[in-house]
VOGU-257157 format. One line per 4 residues: number of its first residue (from 1); their letters; for each residue x, y, z of C-alpha. Coordinates in steps of 0.2 Angstrom, whole numbers, plus 5000, padded with zeros to 4 digits. Example, Ala and Ser with C-alpha at 12.3 -4.5 7.8 and 13.67 -1.06 7.14 Angstrom:
BEGIN
1> AS> 5062,4978,5039 ~ 5068,4995,5036;
This chain:
BEGIN
1> MALM> 5546,5609,5652 ~ 5535,5599,5639 ~ 5537,5580,5640 ~ 5545,5571,5625;
5> SNRA> 5534,5558,5616 ~ 5539,5540,5617 ~ 5544,5540,5599 ~ 5555,5557,5601;
9> LGLA> 5563,5548,5616 ~ 5566,5533,5605 ~ 5574,5543,5591 ~ 5585,5553,5603;
13> AAAI> 5591,5537,5611 ~ 5593,5529,5594 ~ 5604,5544,5588 ~ 5615,5543,5604;
17> AALG> 5618,5525,5601 ~ 5621,5527,5582 ~ 5634,5541,5585 ~ 5643,5529,5597;
21> LSAC> 5642,5515,5583 ~ 5649,5527,5570 ~ 5663,5533,5581 ~ 5670,5515,5581;
25> GDDS> 5674,5513,5563 ~ 5679,5520,5547 ~ 5665,5513,5536 ~ 5653,5527,5539;
29> PASS> 5650,5539,5525 ~ 5658,5553,5536 ~ 5675,5544,5534 ~ 5674,5548,5515;
33> SGLT> 5682,5563,5506 ~ 5671,5576,5501 ~ 5652,5580,5506 ~ 5641,5566,5514;
37> VQTS> 5623,5567,5509 ~ 5608,5557,5514 ~ 5593,5555,5503 ~ 5577,5549,5508;
41> FYPL> 5572,5537,5493 ~ 5578,5533,5476 ~ 5572,5547,5464 ~ 5581,5560,5476;
45> QFVT> 5596,5548,5477 ~ 5597,5548,5458 ~ 5596,5567,5456 ~ 5609,5570,5470;
49> ERVA> 5621,5557,5464 ~ 5620,5565,5446 ~ 5622,5583,5452 ~ 5635,5579,5465;
53> GDHA> 5647,5569,5454 ~ 5663,5565,5463 ~ 5661,5578,5476 ~ 5650,5569,5488;
57> TVAN> 5646,5552,5495 ~ 5627,5550,5493 ~ 5617,5536,5502 ~ 5599,5532,5502;
61> LTEA> 5589,5530,5518 ~ 5577,5517,5510 ~ 5585,5501,5506 ~ 5583,5493,5489;
65> GGDP> 5567,5483,5488 ~ 5560,5492,5503 ~ 5543,5501,5503 ~ 5547,5520,5505;
69> HALE> 5530,5523,5512 ~ 5533,5512,5527 ~ 5551,5517,5531 ~ 5556,5516,5549;
73> LSPP> 5574,5522,5553 ~ 5586,5511,5563 ~ 5598,5518,5575 ~ 5613,5517,5562;
77> RVGE> 5602,5526,5550 ~ 5598,5540,5562 ~ 5617,5542,5566 ~ 5622,5543,5548;
81> LIES> 5608,5557,5545 ~ 5615,5566,5560 ~ 5633,5566,5554 ~ 5629,5570,5536;
85> DLVV> 5632,5587,5528 ~ 5615,5587,5519 ~ 5599,5578,5519 ~ 5588,5579,5504;
89> YLAG> 5569,5573,5507 ~ 5552,5575,5502 ~ 5542,5582,5517 ~ 5525,5572,5520;
93> FQPA> 5530,5557,5511 ~ 5539,5548,5524 ~ 5534,5552,5542 ~ 5550,5544,5550;
97> VDEA> 5562,5555,5539 ~ 5552,5571,5543 ~ 5553,5568,5561 ~ 5571,5563,5561;
101> VDQN> 5575,5578,5551 ~ 5566,5590,5562 ~ 5574,5583,5578 ~ 5592,5581,5571;
105> AADR> 5596,5590,5554 ~ 5583,5604,5551 ~ 5598,5616,5547 ~ 5606,5604,5535;
109> ALDV> 5590,5598,5526 ~ 5583,5602,5509 ~ 5564,5598,5507 ~ 5561,5597,5488;
113> SGTV> 5542,5598,5491 ~ 5544,5617,5490 ~ 5551,5617,5473 ~ 5536,5610,5465;
117> NALD> 5517,5613,5464 ~ 5508,5600,5474 ~ 5492,5591,5467 ~ 5478,5586,5480;
121> SHDH> 5475,5568,5479 ~ 5458,5571,5472 ~ 5464,5582,5458 ~ 5461,5577,5440;
125> EHDH> 5451,5561,5445 ~ 5441,5552,5432 ~ 5423,5553,5437 ~ 5414,5538,5432;
129> GGEH> 5395,5542,5433 ~ 5398,5558,5444 ~ 5398,5548,5460 ~ 5414,5539,5464;
133> DRGG> 5432,5545,5468 ~ 5445,5538,5456 ~ 5457,5535,5470 ~ 5447,5523,5480;
137> EHEV> 5437,5523,5495 ~ 5451,5525,5507 ~ 5455,5543,5500 ~ 5438,5550,5507;
141> DHDD> 5446,5550,5525 ~ 5460,5562,5519 ~ 5450,5577,5511 ~ 5466,5587,5510;
145> ALDP> 5479,5574,5506 ~ 5493,5579,5494 ~ 5499,5568,5481 ~ 5518,5565,5486;
149> HVWL> 5523,5557,5469 ~ 5530,5573,5462 ~ 5545,5564,5453 ~ 5534,5556,5439;
153> DPQN> 5533,5573,5430 ~ 5550,5576,5422 ~ 5548,5594,5424 ~ 5546,5592,5443;
157> MVAI> 5562,5583,5442 ~ 5570,5598,5433 ~ 5565,5609,5448 ~ 5572,5597,5460;
161> TEAV> 5588,5595,5451 ~ 5591,5614,5450 ~ 5586,5616,5469 ~ 5598,5601,5473;
165> ADRL> 5613,5610,5463 ~ 5609,5627,5472 ~ 5610,5619,5489 ~ 5626,5609,5486;
169> AQTD> 5634,5624,5479 ~ 5629,5634,5494 ~ 5635,5619,5506 ~ 5652,5617,5495;
173> DANA> 5655,5633,5486 ~ 5672,5627,5480 ~ 5664,5616,5468 ~ 5648,5626,5464;
177> EDYH> 5653,5626,5446 ~ 5653,5608,5444 ~ 5637,5605,5453 ~ 5629,5618,5441;
181> ANAE> 5636,5609,5426 ~ 5631,5592,5431 ~ 5613,5599,5434 ~ 5613,5607,5418;
185> ELVG> 5617,5591,5410 ~ 5604,5582,5419 ~ 5591,5595,5415 ~ 5594,5592,5397;
189> ELTA> 5591,5573,5399 ~ 5576,5576,5408 ~ 5569,5589,5396 ~ 5572,5576,5382;
193> LDNA> 5562,5564,5392 ~ 5548,5576,5394 ~ 5548,5579,5375 ~ 5547,5560,5372;
197> YADG> 5532,5558,5383 ~ 5523,5573,5375 ~ 5526,5566,5358 ~ 5524,5548,5362;
201> LASC> 5507,5551,5370 ~ 5501,5564,5359 ~ 5490,5552,5348 ~ 5482,5538,5356;
205> SRDL> 5466,5528,5356 ~ 5462,5530,5375 ~ 5468,5543,5387 ~ 5463,5533,5402;
209> IVVS> 5474,5521,5413 ~ 5469,5509,5427 ~ 5483,5507,5440 ~ 5483,5496,5455;
213> HAAY> 5490,5511,5466 ~ 5485,5529,5462 ~ 5502,5536,5461 ~ 5502,5543,5444;
217> GYLT> 5493,5559,5446 ~ 5507,5570,5441 ~ 5511,5560,5425 ~ 5493,5560,5420;
221> ERYG> 5491,5578,5423 ~ 5506,5582,5412 ~ 5502,5572,5398 ~ 5483,5574,5397;
225> LEQV> 5479,5557,5404 ~ 5467,5551,5417 ~ 5470,5537,5430 ~ 5458,5525,5439;
229> GVSG> 5466,5518,5455 ~ 5460,5501,5462 ~ 5468,5508,5478 ~ 5472,5526,5483;
233> LDPE> 5488,5534,5487 ~ 5493,5520,5500 ~ 5498,5505,5489 ~ 5494,5493,5504;
237> AEPS> 5476,5498,5506 ~ 5464,5484,5502 ~ 5450,5490,5490 ~ 5432,5486,5495;
241> PQRI> 5422,5474,5484 ~ 5412,5490,5479 ~ 5428,5499,5473 ~ 5433,5483,5463;
245> AEVQ> 5416,5484,5455 ~ 5417,5502,5451 ~ 5434,5499,5443 ~ 5427,5484,5433;
249> DVIR> 5413,5495,5426 ~ 5426,5508,5421 ~ 5436,5495,5412 ~ 5421,5488,5403;
253> DEDV> 5414,5505,5398 ~ 5431,5513,5393 ~ 5436,5497,5383 ~ 5453,5497,5394;
257> STIF> 5464,5484,5388 ~ 5477,5484,5402 ~ 5478,5485,5422 ~ 5495,5492,5428;
261> YERL> 5503,5485,5443 ~ 5520,5488,5451 ~ 5534,5479,5457 ~ 5535,5483,5476;
265> VSPD> 5517,5478,5478 ~ 5508,5462,5476 ~ 5499,5461,5460 ~ 5485,5449,5466;
269> VAET> 5471,5461,5465 ~ 5475,5468,5448 ~ 5478,5450,5441 ~ 5462,5445,5448;
273> IADD> 5451,5460,5440 ~ 5461,5456,5424 ~ 5457,5438,5423 ~ 5438,5441,5427;
277> LGVE> 5437,5453,5413 ~ 5449,5445,5400 ~ 5462,5460,5399 ~ 5480,5461,5401;
281> TAVL> 5491,5466,5415 ~ 5508,5475,5414 ~ 5521,5485,5425 ~ 5520,5504,5427;
285> DPIE> 5534,5508,5438 ~ 5531,5522,5451 ~ 5549,5522,5453 ~ 5548,5524,5472;
289> GLTD> 5564,5513,5473 ~ 5574,5500,5465 ~ 5572,5481,5466 ~ 5583,5466,5462;
293> ETED> 5575,5466,5445 ~ 5578,5484,5441 ~ 5595,5487,5451 ~ 5604,5490,5434;
297> ETYL> 5590,5503,5429 ~ 5589,5522,5433 ~ 5575,5534,5434 ~ 5578,5539,5416;
301> TLME> 5577,5521,5409 ~ 5562,5516,5420 ~ 5553,5531,5414 ~ 5556,5527,5396;
305> QNLD> 5550,5508,5400 ~ 5534,5517,5407 ~ 5531,5527,5391 ~ 5533,5511,5381;
309> ALRA> 5520,5503,5392 ~ 5508,5517,5391 ~ 5509,5518,5372 ~ 5506,5499,5371;
313> ANDC> 5490,5500,5382 ~ 5483,5514,5375 ~ 5486,5510,5357 ~ 5496,5525,5353;
317> S> 5502,5529,5335;
């Protein structure tokens, strides 16, 4: 018999402990009527809540304000995952979720990565002078890394919405008609959002954006833009002095007016570059999670704010 890894043993122990905790009270999602669904981070929570309506209790494994990239699951969270009727997650984005699902909920999980065409982390990169990787020096160690930020293309969210509706209907066929009706309504809103982006970015003075974290490959691919990331797919990666110099060259040569940063990651590097070059900074939200500042927003309203920011930065008419 193969020995379990320390991490696997830890997860198993955590699951057992969590089951004991959940059995002691009535506050867990399992005590609510209808289905109980765990989602791995905010965009999937948004879709699942909209599609499920009143027929499910939907929880988010990533707490508000937390970095989904670095998620670690506590014993109670593992217990909630074990007891749920369905887990909606994106394989390859959060290793702790991948492992917990594989060990505890593989038969009750929907991996939405299978619903969209994934981009390689190096696809559609701005090649400044033919020598450098737009995503940052840290990307060269991950030649075949896939960009997980699929939700920033509204058409990918349409595919995810339809997949969630199908899986909920399969899990709870008594309410299948409601799930599909809710999905149809959301698909209409996502399609309108897609059209607003296509129209709003159709005529701009620039088609290049500089971002602190190269999370926007799907968005830029969809709408004919290019991104230059100070850091690569990992928002916590520290760019080298060489990388910063390369980004500064791009800003000067392309007459970039704005460096975008995000709420969940320190803006210090972006602000330093902007101050050195006399350009502006602005928020472009990757919508990986909500914060205290955005707790009253939704995926749709944050995407609308991103469109406004892109239009202002690129002087769109």
